N, C-alpha and C positions, 0 to 999 in steps of 0.2 A: 504494500500500500504506500502510495507516494504522499508525503506530507507537504512538500514544496515542489512546484513546477514553474520554472521561469521560461517565458516564451518571448524571445526577441526583446527582452527588457532593456529599455533605453532611457537615459536621463540627460538632458542638455540644459546648460545654464548659458543662455545667449548663444554665442558661437562655440562654446566649449562643451564637448561631449564627455561627461564624467563616466557614464556607463553606456557601452555601445553594443546593443543587440546581443545580450548574453542569453544562452539557453542551457539549462541543466535541470536535474530533478534530484530530490533527496527523499530517501525512504523513511518510513516510520521507525523510530528507534535508532536511526543511524547517527553517528558522530561525523559531521561533514566539516572539514577544514577549508577555510576560505582565505587563501594566502595572497600576498602581493606587497610590493613596496608601498611606502607612504604615497598617497596621491593616485594609487592604482584604480580607485573607484569602489573599494570594499565597503566603506562606511555608507556611502551614498546608496549602494545596492541594498544594504541591510535596512536603511531608513525606508526605502520603498517597500521592501518585503514585510516590514513591521507596521505598515500603514501610516507612517509619519511623513511620507513624501510621495506625491503622485508622479508616476512615470510620464515622460514626454510621449512615448509610444511603447507598444508591447504590453505585456501583462505578466502577472505571476499569480498562481493559485496557491494560497497559504492556508493549510488546514481546511481546504475545501472552499475557501472564499477568495474572490478576486480582489486584488489590491486597488483596482480602479473603481469598484462599486461597493465593496463591503469592508472598508477600512475599520469601521467601528466593531464589526464582528471579529475581525482579525485581532484587534487589540485585546479583546476579551479572551482569546484562545491562545495567546502567546505569552512568554516571559521575555524580559529584556534586561541585560546587564551590560553596562558600558565600562570602559577602562577607568573612567573617573568614578570614584566611590559615590554612590547615589543615595545613601541613607542619611538620616539627620543626626549629626553629632551631638546635638543638645537634647536628644531623646534617649531613653534607655533602649536596650536591645529588644525587650518585650514590646515597648511602645511603638518602635519602628515597625516590627512585624505585624502588630495589631493594626496600625494605620494602613499599611499596604493591603492586608487581608480584608479590611473593611471596605477599602476602595473597590476591591474585586468582588464584593458582595458575599463573602463567606459568612455564614451564620455565626453569631457570637460564641456559642458553646463549642461548635465544631472548630472554629478558629483557634480558641484557646488550646484545644487538644492538639491541633496541627502544629501550633507554635512550640508546645512542649516536646512533641515528637521530633521536630526539626532540631531544637536545641540539644536534645538528648543525643541525636546522631552526631552532632558537632562537638559533643562533650562540653557544652557551654551552659548546662542547666543552672549551675550556681552563679552564672553571670547575667541572668535574665534582667536583673534590676540595675545593672551597671550602665553608665552612659556609654554610648557608642564611641565617643571621643576618647575614652580611656583604654580601648583595646588596640592591639597592634594591627598594622595594615593587612597582614596576611589573614588574620581572623576576620577583619572587616570584609575582605573580599569573599571569604567563605560564607559569611553571614549574608552578604548581598545576594549570593547565588541561592542560598536557602530561601531567602525572601522572594526572589524572582520566580521560584517554582512552588511557592506556598499554595497558590490557587490551582495547582496541578494542571499546568498548561500542556497542550499537545506538542508545542514547539518552543524552544528557548533560544534566543539569539544572544551570543556572548561576544562582545566586541573587545578583544584583547583583555580578557578578564584577569590574567595573571601578571600584567605589566607592573614591574617594580617590586615584585615579591621574590623571596629567596627560593632556591631550588627545592628545598624540603617542603615548603608550603605549596609550591607549584605541583609537586607530586601528590600531596594530600588533596589539593583542589581537583586534580584529575580523577582521583578515586571517587569524588562526589559526582563528577560528570559521568563516569561509567555506571554508577549506581542509578543515576537518573535515566540514562539510556536503557539500562536493563529493565526499568519500570515502564518503558514504552515511549518516553519523551524523546523527541527528535532534537539533537543538539547541532546548532549551526554556529561555528566558532571561528573567529579570526585570531591569529597569533603571529608574533614576530619570532617566536622561539621554534626553531626547526625541529628540535628534539620532541616538542609537543605535537608537531604535525605527524610524527610517527605513530602517535596514539590514535589518530583518527581512522575511521573505517575507509573513508575516501577523502581526497583533498583536490582542490583546484588552485590554479595560480592565475591571478589577473595581472595585466599590464596595460597601461594606457586605456583603461576602461573596457578592455576586451578580455574574455576568458580564453587563455592560451593553452592550458593543460588541465586535464582532469582524469582521475583514476585512483586506484588504491596506492598506498605508499610503495608496495612491491612492484606494481606495474610501472609507476613513474621512474623508479630507480632502474628497472630493467630497460625501459625505453630510452633513458638518458645514458645508460652504461656506467652508473656510479653506485656507490655503496650506501649513501645516506641521503636524506631529504635535503639536508644542508647543501650537499654537493649538487643535487638536482637544481636547487634554487640558484646557486652560483653559476652553474653551467648554462641555465636558462637565461639568466641576466646577461652573461657574456655573449650568448648567441643572439 
């Protein structure tokens, strides 16, 4: 079952084409890596697929809804986490999760149970009443991810979610991603860490607004005749 299908998805800003007729699909429960240098068009594409930006032409079906006509429905069925921490530092951990859960319409009793379950998974039960400002960045990022999937979305978009955190926290964060994917959530993730790209079921590489390569890590390494995704990326850029 396909969670995302992009069809000639295009976005222009005046004479500049940020995303140029890209086509791809993502399966339910798949971890799909969306790679590319800064300015390649990744964030613009994510904003379109998450219903935040209308395409100039083309379309994408996200969770069964068109981004051209059903952006409100898409926003209800997806989660989103950016590289910039998006929770409120002056609220407690519990208050942040309660606020976001309420926005998504989770009933109060059920919301309280979900929050405690999420914090238990993160081993943060004893910090529920701590201000978010008081916890380390790595924990903030894991908390932001748990909050982004609190309403149990079908798809979650992660835009460089581990930027700036140490390797140990990045590895722990990817355990959370795998758990979410195993539960049936589709993960659409951008990253600049090529070792993280190896964890994805499939990856794509964008350049100058176009989708240039797509396949499993093994397929792309074989196609480019190299041993790592880092080498794939370097060889692709040089070519």
